[in-house]
C-alpha positions, 0 to 999 in steps of 0.5 A: 781507824781513829783515835777519836772513835770514828770509823776510818779504815778499810778492812776486808775478810774473805772465806776461802775453800782452804782458809781465810784472808784478812786484809787492811790498809795502814793509815791511822787518822786523827780527824783530818790528820794522818796520825800514823802511816804504819798502823797494823790492823791485821792482828794474830790472836793465836796460830789459828786465829786473827782479827782485823780492827777498825774504830778507836785505836786504844779500844781495838788494841785493848780488845786484841790484848784481852782476846790473846789472854783469853785464848791462851787461858782457854788452851791452858785450862782445856788442853786444846785451842779455842774454836773460831766459833767459840772465840767469836762468841767470847768476843761478842759477849765481851762487847755486849757486856760493855755496851753501856760503855762500849769499845768503839770498834768494828771487828772481823775475826777469822781462822781455821780449826776443822774448817775456815770460819769468818765473822764480823762483830760490832760494838754492841756484840752482834756476831755474824758469820760471813763469806766476804765482808768489809768494815770501816769508812772505805767499806762501801768502795771495797764492797763494790769489788767484793760483790763483783768478784767474790765467788764461793769455794775459791781457794786462798790463791784465787781470792788474794788478788780480789782482797788486794784489789778491794783494799786498793780501790778504797785507797783511791777514794777514801781519804781515811784509808791509805799508806799500803796494805797488810794481808794475812792468810790463816789456813791449816798451816796457821797464821801468816802475814804476806810480805810487801813483795808478795802483796806487790806481785798480786797487784 
């Protein structure tokens, strides 16, 4: 995650039988400088919906603010929360509509409505449903773990160590990833960030 629009960062998303896992590391870089060691790249949009962010810091933060506002407006107007698919389509339309002056981001969106859903989006507004996915400069390394370890229909509890291992593997080799992990679970109970102690116990 960089202020120059390059795709530093490692994020991962895993679709589970009972929820979704979103995870990232915490480093924000500016070229070869570590600009921030506590960047939060796993963001809550609503209780049932979250995103991970990679790319330009300012663009990503703007997208998160827009989605929070739009999801809240939808709930006020319709009397119900936006579906995960609906939120994905909305965000894809926003990105597509700005493609000539794009938001330099690569995003994962996950959540739980009638069931868990996970999507990846790029700066041109492509929207792809995923079972497991990684973004950012460390993604080739993370994918090595995900391709080997991920299996369909595992629970959140079973998949959490895989998500953590994928991020930690990227930390070992990608210079733009580092400084710890953020991990969130979204299930029937809502959006919850894991504590540092919980993450440590998974390693």
